Every structure is written in structure tokens, then in C-alpha cells.
C-alpha positions as CSV (number, residue, x, y, z in Angstrom):
1,X,66.7,-14.0,11.0
2,X,65.0,-10.9,12.4
3,X,63.7,-11.5,16.0
4,X,61.5,-9.2,17.9
5,X,61.8,-9.2,21.7
6,X,58.5,-9.5,23.6
7,X,58.7,-7.2,26.6
8,X,55.4,-8.3,28.2
9,X,52.1,-10.1,27.5
10,X,48.8,-8.6,28.6
11,X,47.0,-10.8,31.1
12,X,43.9,-12.5,29.6
13,X,44.8,-11.7,26.0
14,X,45.1,-14.2,23.2
15,X,48.9,-14.3,23.6
16,X,48.5,-14.9,27.3
17,X,46.2,-17.8,26.6
18,X,48.6,-19.3,24.1
19,X,51.3,-19.3,26.8
20,X,53.5,-16.6,25.2
21,X,55.7,-15.1,27.9
22,X,57.9,-12.1,28.5
23,X,61.3,-12.8,27.0
24,X,60.0,-14.8,24.1
25,X,60.7,-13.6,20.5
26,X,58.4,-13.1,17.6
27,X,60.0,-14.6,14.5
28,X,57.3,-14.3,11.8
29,X,53.6,-13.3,11.5
30,X,51.6,-15.0,8.7
31,X,55.0,-16.3,7.4
32,X,56.4,-12.8,7.0
33,X,59.2,-10.9,8.7
34,X,57.9,-8.0,10.7
35,X,59.9,-4.8,10.3
36,X,57.8,-2.5,12.5
37,X,54.5,-1.8,14.1
38,X,52.9,-0.9,10.7
39,X,53.7,-4.4,9.3
40,X,52.5,-6.0,12.6
41,X,49.2,-4.1,12.6
42,X,48.6,-4.9,8.9
43,X,49.1,-8.6,9.4
44,X,47.1,-8.5,12.6
45,X,44.0,-7.2,10.8
46,X,43.5,-10.7,9.3
47,X,40.9,-12.9,11.1
48,X,43.1,-15.9,10.8
49,X,46.8,-15.5,11.6
50,X,49.8,-17.7,12.1
51,X,52.7,-16.7,14.3
52,X,56.1,-18.2,14.9
53,X,57.5,-17.8,18.4
54,X,60.9,-18.6,19.8
55,X,61.1,-19.5,23.5
56,X,64.0,-18.6,25.8
57,X,65.2,-22.2,25.4
58,X,65.5,-21.7,21.6
59,X,62.5,-23.9,20.8
60,X,60.2,-22.6,18.2
61,X,56.4,-23.0,18.0
62,X,53.9,-22.1,15.3
63,X,50.5,-20.9,16.6
64,X,47.4,-20.6,14.4
65,X,44.8,-18.2,15.7
66,X,41.2,-17.4,14.6
67,X,40.1,-14.0,15.9
68,X,38.1,-10.9,15.2
69,X,39.8,-8.6,12.7
70,X,40.3,-5.8,15.2
71,X,41.4,-8.1,18.1
72,X,45.0,-7.9,19.2
73,X,47.3,-10.6,20.5
74,X,48.3,-8.6,23.6
75,X,52.0,-8.6,22.9
76,X,54.0,-5.7,24.2
77,X,57.3,-4.9,22.5
78,X,60.4,-3.2,23.8
79,X,60.1,-0.4,21.3
80,X,56.7,1.2,20.6
81,X,57.4,1.1,16.8
82,X,59.1,-2.4,17.2
83,X,61.8,-0.7,15.0
84,X,63.7,2.3,16.4
85,X,62.2,5.7,15.4
86,X,63.9,7.6,12.5
87,X,66.1,10.4,13.7
88,X,65.8,13.9,12.3
89,X,68.6,14.8,9.9
90,X,67.7,18.5,9.6
91,X,69.2,21.5,11.3
92,X,66.2,23.8,11.2
93,X,67.1,27.4,11.9
94,X,64.1,27.6,14.4
95,X,64.4,24.1,16.0
96,X,63.1,24.3,19.5
97,X,65.1,21.3,20.8
98,X,68.4,23.1,19.8
99,X,67.3,25.9,22.1
100,X,66.7,23.9,25.2
101,X,68.6,24.9,28.4
102,X,71.3,22.6,29.8
103,X,70.2,20.0,32.2
104,X,66.8,19.0,30.7
105,X,66.1,15.3,30.7
106,X,67.6,13.4,27.8
107,X,64.3,12.2,26.4
108,X,63.5,15.8,25.4
109,X,66.6,16.0,23.2
110,X,65.7,13.2,20.8
111,X,64.4,14.6,17.5
112,X,62.3,12.2,15.5
113,X,61.3,12.6,11.9
114,X,59.4,9.4,11.4
115,X,56.4,9.0,9.1
116,X,55.1,6.1,11.3
117,X,54.9,8.4,14.3
118,X,53.2,11.0,12.1
119,X,50.5,8.5,11.4
120,X,50.3,6.9,14.8
121,X,50.7,10.0,17.0
122,X,50.3,13.1,14.8
123,X,54.0,14.1,15.0
124,X,55.1,16.5,12.3
125,X,57.6,15.2,9.7
126,X,59.6,17.1,7.0
127,X,59.9,14.1,4.6
128,X,63.6,15.0,4.0
129,X,64.8,11.6,5.1
130,X,62.3,9.6,3.0
131,X,62.9,7.7,-0.2
132,X,60.5,6.6,-2.9
133,X,60.2,3.1,-1.3
134,X,58.9,4.7,2.0
135,X,56.5,6.9,0.2
136,X,55.2,3.8,-1.7
137,X,54.9,2.1,1.7
138,X,52.7,4.9,3.1
139,X,50.5,4.5,0.1
140,X,50.4,0.7,0.3
141,X,49.4,0.7,4.0
142,X,47.1,3.8,3.6
143,X,48.9,5.6,6.4
144,X,46.5,8.5,6.5
145,X,46.4,11.2,7.7
146,X,50.0,12.4,7.9
147,X,51.2,15.6,9.5
148,X,53.9,17.5,7.5
149,X,56.1,20.5,8.4
150,X,56.1,22.4,5.1
151,X,57.1,26.0,6.1
152,X,57.4,27.2,2.5
153,X,56.8,25.8,-1.0
154,X,59.5,28.2,-2.3
155,X,62.3,25.6,-2.5
156,X,65.2,28.0,-1.7
157,X,63.4,29.3,1.4
158,X,62.5,25.8,2.6
159,X,66.1,24.6,2.1
160,X,67.3,27.6,4.1
161,X,64.8,27.0,6.9
162,X,65.3,23.3,7.2
163,X,69.0,23.6,6.5
164,X,69.0,20.5,4.4
165,X,69.3,20.2,0.5
166,X,66.8,17.3,0.7
167,X,64.1,19.8,1.6
168,X,63.6,20.3,-2.1
169,X,60.8,18.5,-3.9
170,X,58.1,18.8,-1.2
171,X,55.4,19.7,-3.7
172,X,56.1,16.6,-5.8
173,X,56.0,14.4,-2.7
174,X,52.7,15.9,-1.5
175,X,51.1,15.6,-4.9
176,X,52.0,11.9,-5.1
177,X,50.6,11.2,-1.7
178,X,47.4,13.2,-2.3
179,X,46.9,11.6,-5.7
180,X,47.0,8.2,-4.0
181,X,44.4,9.1,-1.3
182,X,46.7,10.1,1.6
183,X,45.3,13.1,3.5
184,X,47.9,15.7,4.7
185,X,47.7,18.3,7.5
186,X,50.5,20.8,7.0
187,X,52.3,23.1,9.4
188,X,54.1,26.4,8.8
189,X,56.4,27.8,11.4
190,X,56.4,31.4,10.5
191,X,59.6,33.4,10.9
192,X,59.7,37.2,10.4
193,X,61.3,38.3,7.1
194,X,62.0,34.7,6.0
195,X,58.8,32.8,5.1
196,X,56.1,35.5,5.8
197,X,54.7,38.1,3.4
198,X,54.8,37.1,-0.3
199,X,56.5,33.8,0.5
200,X,53.5,32.9,2.7
201,X,51.1,33.9,0.0
202,X,52.8,31.5,-2.4
203,X,52.8,28.7,0.1
204,X,49.1,29.1,0.9
205,X,48.2,29.3,-2.8
206,X,50.3,26.3,-3.8
207,X,49.0,24.1,-1.0
208,X,45.4,25.1,-1.5
209,X,45.6,23.8,-5.0
210,X,46.1,20.4,-3.5
211,X,42.9,20.6,-1.4
212,X,41.3,18.3,-0.2
213,X,44.4,16.1,-0.3
214,X,46.1,18.7,1.7
215,X,43.2,19.1,4.2
216,X,44.4,21.9,6.5
217,X,47.4,24.2,7.1
218,X,48.3,25.5,10.6
219,X,50.5,28.6,10.9
220,X,52.4,29.0,14.2
221,X,54.8,31.7,15.2
222,X,58.5,30.8,15.7
223,X,59.2,30.1,19.4
224,X,62.6,31.5,20.7
225,X,64.1,30.7,24.0
226,X,67.0,32.6,25.7
227,X,69.3,29.7,24.9
228,X,70.2,30.4,21.2
229,X,74.0,30.6,21.5
230,X,75.6,30.1,18.0
231,X,72.3,29.6,16.4
232,X,70.7,31.4,13.4
233,X,69.7,34.9,14.2
234,X,65.9,35.1,14.5
235,X,63.5,37.4,16.2
236,X,59.8,37.2,17.2
237,X,56.9,39.0,15.6
238,X,56.1,42.5,16.7
239,X,52.5,43.3,17.6
240,X,52.1,45.2,14.3
241,X,53.5,42.3,12.3
242,X,51.2,39.9,14.1
243,X,48.3,42.1,13.1
244,X,49.4,42.0,9.5
245,X,49.6,38.2,9.6
246,X,46.1,38.0,11.0
247,X,44.8,40.3,8.3
248,X,46.7,38.5,5.5
249,X,45.4,35.1,6.6
250,X,41.9,36.4,7.1
251,X,41.8,37.5,3.5
252,X,43.0,34.1,2.4
253,X,40.3,32.4,4.5
254,X,37.6,34.5,3.0
255,X,38.8,33.7,-0.5
256,X,39.3,30.0,0.1
257,X,36.0,29.6,1.9
258,X,34.3,30.8,-1.3
259,X,36.4,28.7,-3.7
260,X,36.9,25.5,-1.7
261,X,34.2,25.6,0.9
262,X,36.8,25.6,3.6
263,X,38.9,28.3,5.3
264,X,41.8,25.7,4.8
265,X,44.5,27.8,6.6
266,X,44.3,28.5,10.3
267,X,46.4,30.6,12.7
268,X,47.5,29.3,16.1
269,X,45.9,31.2,19.1
270,X,49.3,32.8,19.8
271,X,49.0,35.0,16.7
272,X,45.7,36.5,17.9
273,X,47.1,37.0,21.4
274,X,50.2,38.8,20.0
275,X,48.1,41.0,17.8
276,X,45.6,41.7,20.6
277,X,42.9,40.5,18.1
278,X,39.7,38.7,19.0
279,X,39.8,34.9,19.0
280,X,37.6,33.6,16.2
281,X,34.4,31.7,17.1
282,X,34.1,28.0,17.7
283,X,32.6,27.5,14.3
284,X,35.6,29.1,12.5
285,X,37.7,26.1,13.1
286,X,35.8,23.5,11.0
287,X,36.1,20.6,13.5
288,X,39.5,21.6,14.9
289,X,41.8,19.5,12.6
290,X,44.9,21.0,14.3
291,X,43.9,21.4,17.9
292,X,47.2,19.8,19.1
293,X,49.1,22.6,17.3
294,X,47.3,25.2,19.5
295,X,44.9,26.1,16.7
296,X,41.5,26.9,18.2
297,X,42.3,25.7,21.8
298,X,40.8,28.9,23.3
299,X,37.7,28.9,21.1
300,X,37.0,25.3,22.0
301,X,37.7,25.8,25.7
302,X,35.4,28.8,25.8
303,X,32.6,27.0,24.0
304,X,32.8,24.0,26.3
305,X,33.0,26.2,29.4
306,X,30.0,28.4,28.4
307,X,27.8,25.5,27.7
308,X,28.7,23.9,31.0
309,X,28.3,27.1,32.9
310,X,24.8,27.6,31.5
311,X,23.9,24.1,32.8
312,X,25.3,24.9,36.2
313,X,23.2,28.1,36.4
314,X,20.1,26.2,35.6
315,X,20.7,23.6,38.2
316,X,19.9,25.8,41.2
317,X,20.1,22.9,43.6
318,X,23.9,22.7,43.3
319,X,25.8,24.8,45.8
320,X,28.7,26.9,44.6
321,X,32.0,25.6,45.9
322,X,33.6,28.6,47.8
323,X,37.1,27.1,48.0
324,X,39.6,29.8,47.1
325,X,41.3,28.9,43.8
326,X,44.3,30.2,41.9
327,X,44.3,29.3,38.3
328,X,47.9,29.1,37.0
329,X,48.6,29.8,33.4
330,X,51.2,31.3,31.0
331,X,51.5,34.9,29.9
332,X,49.8,34.3,26.5
333,X,46.6,32.8,28.0
334,X,46.4,35.2,31.0
335,X,43.8,37.6,29.6
336,X,41.7,34.8,28.3
337,X,41.7,32.9,31.6
338,X,41.0,36.1,33.5
339,X,37.8,36.4,31.4
340,X,36.9,32.8,32.3
341,X,37.6,33.6,36.0
342,X,35.3,36.7,35.9
343,X,32.4,34.5,34.7
344,X,33.1,32.2,37.7
345,X,33.2,35.1,40.1
346,X,29.9,36.4,38.9
347,X,28.1,33.3,40.2
348,X,30.0,33.1,43.5
349,X,33.2,31.2,42.9
350,X,36.3,32.5,44.7
351,X,38.9,32.4,41.9
352,X,41.9,34.5,40.7
353,X,44.4,33.9,37.9
354,X,48.2,34.1,38.2
355,X,50.4,34.3,35.1
356,X,53.8,32.7,35.2
357,X,56.7,34.4,33.4
358,X,59.0,31.8,31.8
359,X,62.4,32.1,33.4
360,X,63.4,28.6,32.5
361,X,63.1,29.0,28.7
362,X,63.0,32.8,28.5
363,X,60.3,35.5,28.5
364,X,59.6,35.1,24.7
365,X,58.1,31.7,25.6
366,X,54.6,32.5,26.8
367,X,52.5,29.4,26.3
368,X,51.1,27.5,29.3
369,X,52.4,24.2,28.1
370,X,56.0,25.2,28.6
371,X,55.6,26.6,32.1
372,X,57.8,24.7,34.5
373,X,57.4,23.8,38.2
374,X,60.3,25.8,39.6
375,X,58.9,29.0,38.0
376,X,55.6,28.3,39.6
377,X,57.2,27.8,43.0
378,X,59.5,30.9,42.8
379,X,56.8,33.2,41.5
380,X,53.9,32.1,43.8
381,X,56.0,31.6,47.0
382,X,54.6,34.7,48.7
383,X,51.3,34.9,46.9
384,X,49.6,31.7,48.1
385,X,47.6,31.7,51.4
386,X,45.8,28.3,51.5
387,X,44.3,28.8,48.0
388,X,44.1,25.6,45.9
389,X,46.2,25.8,42.7
390,X,44.6,24.7,39.4
391,X,47.1,23.9,36.6
392,X,46.5,22.6,33.1
393,X,47.7,19.1,32.3
394,X,49.6,20.4,29.3
395,X,52.3,21.6,31.7
396,X,53.0,18.0,32.6
397,X,54.6,15.1,30.8
398,X,51.9,12.9,29.4
399,X,50.3,10.6,31.9
400,X,52.5,11.8,34.7
401,X,52.8,14.5,37.4
402,X,56.2,15.8,36.2
403,X,57.0,19.2,34.6
404,X,59.6,19.8,31.9
405,X,62.2,20.7,34.5
406,X,61.5,17.4,36.4
407,X,59.7,19.2,39.2
408,X,56.7,17.2,40.4
409,X,53.2,18.3,41.4
410,X,53.9,17.0,44.9
411,X,57.0,19.2,45.2
412,X,54.8,22.3,44.4
413,X,52.3,21.2,47.0
414,X,55.1,20.8,49.6
415,X,56.9,24.1,48.7
416,X,53.7,26.2,48.6
417,X,51.9,24.4,51.3
418,X,48.7,23.9,49.3
419,X,46.8,21.5,47.2
420,X,47.2,21.3,43.4
421,X,44.4,20.2,41.1
422,X,45.4,19.2,37.5
423,X,42.7,19.9,34.9
424,X,42.4,18.9,31.3
425,X,42.4,21.7,28.8
426,X,38.6,21.2,28.4
427,X,36.1,23.9,29.4
428,X,33.6,21.4,30.7
429,X,36.1,19.3,32.7
430,X,37.7,22.5,34.0
431,X,34.4,23.7,35.4
432,X,33.8,20.3,37.0
433,X,37.2,20.4,38.7
434,X,36.4,23.9,40.1
435,X,32.9,22.8,41.3
436,X,34.1,19.5,42.9
437,X,37.4,20.7,44.2
438,X,39.2,17.6,43.1
């Protein structure tokens, strides 16, 4: 019999009131064996439920509960999914995890490829480790939207990039999901001379034919660290090539906007930075369906910031905080953040911007989210004179104060002898942090 260990019970919850305790085991829910969190949530959506619990003594109890359909029992399980996440079976030629330097924490080395985490957290999956039964399960439970790493619809190119013969058949899988009401957001990691040019044209055309089932496509440039020993030989895009990609995708956006009513395919901010091209407007991104993929982050931040700045200027009674600030960012966002800083300086704020070159991963890695603590310390050691540092929260592990190299915010404060303010990547909240100083 499948038993699920209960790690904790939230105080004041239904489970707490029933006397369920840490260390008890869930045997069945509504008479059914629970495989994972999807089963659990599906059965929990009933307003009347029956659960079978085994106590530490081995005694079993059946509880019958009447509740609101969206009310939870308050049980916390040892694994977030209840079941263990599915491991990635691919050996993608561009895999970022394969390029990590030695000594990074072990949690960074786990590669998941799990459709449940795609639905629950927006993780991208390749679908190479899925069988028909699992696809049918997605349809049964209406696990929508899903986020899929497609890269190319040319099967030979996709197999080459993912390095797995099971990469074939992606269009058939997508068609089945779309036909049954599952919404897909796709991703293309673009690699020079592999899936760009005509291959990219075919991919965009094929996927746009599945709109609105396939709702959006994000194109991101391949990220290459300095730690690629014995890996497939890849290179980054040149400025001229990035310009060509921007132009190519812009033409597709114009065409698809007329045909579908949606631009459908969007470039990550990095492409515009590499091409030294203007970032599109806030309204270009159609609700920002792939903001977590770095698609439209700058446009959204600028829009939020400008609206908040206008409000600050109108409110004459508020004094400008004259605390000296240093805004810390990566190389890619430096010019953008310098423009933001100039707007702040115009109304009296004392701010400057410092870009951090990525020594930990390598200079090809320019995004702020991969800047590490030791690089900040080493590069700002002689540049800080009581200024307060402002860093974006994307540099830190979620809900923590720890960078990817396990340096902490407190260590930076100690080493540089200054205060660090962590700001969300949100123009309004960023301005509030600068104004309040905390």
C-alpha cells in the first residue's frame, strides 16, 4: 500500500483540528491512492472528502470532512510533488547546468523535466520523457498552461540540440494537447548556425499554425559560460547576427499581428541589448506571457518606474531622499539602469550604477540574475564609500539572502562596510526602496 509521509500540519487548519500530526501517513483520499500533488489537489477540490490516515502506532482512522471546494487540509508533505520530480534524460548541447563551475551547491545540479512542475511553477519541459498515458493525464486534469522547450520543429535539428532521439514527434504532441484545450507557451533557445535563419522561420511558421493553442513563443539567446570543457562547440551571437534576428522576428511579428491578432513570437531583452536596438514599448508584449523568461522585463520595469516617478513629482510635499546609492546590475542591463538613474538624478536623488562583470561564470554571461556575491565584493571593494547598495532580488535564491555562489547579503555588507537594500524587479517598488531607504 502506497503511504505518503506527512511532514507537518499547519496550525489551525482542518488537518490540525482533526488531530493529524507530523509523522502520520496519508493512505487514501476519497478511497483512492494518491500518486502525486496533482491527484491530491484534484481529489481535494470536492466539497465532501474522506481521508484514511495511519498513525505512528499503526492504527488507521477514516475522517469524513465537509469543506469549501477550495479549502485545503493543511497537510505538508516531505516532497513538494509528493512524488519525486522527473529527472531530465536529455543531454542538450546548450544545457546551462552542464556548464556550471565546480563547487556550486548540489541543488543547482538537479535537472528536472517534469510536466507537473511545468504546470505548477512554469518550468520548461521537453516532453521527451513522456508517454501517451502522461499526455492523457495532462488532458484529464486540465493541466494548463504548460511551458515547453521546443527549440526547433525540424525534427533532425531538434534531436541534435536535445541530443535525444525521443525529441522527435514534438508537433504531434503539441497538436494533441492543443486539440484538447491545453494552452502551451513555447521556448526557443537560439544557437548561431544551428536553429536560426531558415530553421527558425520554419519553427515560427509551424507553431503559429497551432495558435491559440500554442499561445506564445519566447526566443532567448544561448548562454555560454567559461566552463564548457568537452561540451559541444557553440558560440554566442555577434552584434550583427543579433540585429538580423531582431529584424527577422520583427517581420514575423508584423505578419502574425495581421493574421492572428497577436505578435505571437517575442524576443528576450538580451537580443535587443546585444543588437544595441531599442527595447519595444510596454504595449508590445501583450500582457507579458513570458516575463519569467526575460521577455519584456525592461519594458515593464520602465513603465512601472515612469508612472511612479510621475506621481512622486506631483507630490511636492515628499522630500527627496539624499542617501547616496549604488545600483548594482549586470553588464546587459547597465545602459538601461543608467537611463533610470539619470531620471532619478534629475529630481535630486544621489545615485550611480555599477555593472558587475561575471568572473564566476564567465564574461559571456551578462544578465543580472547570474551575478554572484563574490564578484560584487571583489569589483566594488575600492569603489564604495558609505554608499548604500541596491541589488535586484533575482540575484538571490528565492525567498533567501543567498547568491548562487553561497555568498550572503550580510557578507557583502560586512566586506564592503555598507548597507544593502534588496529590491524586486519592479519599477514602482524599486522607486519606493530608493525613496524610503529600506
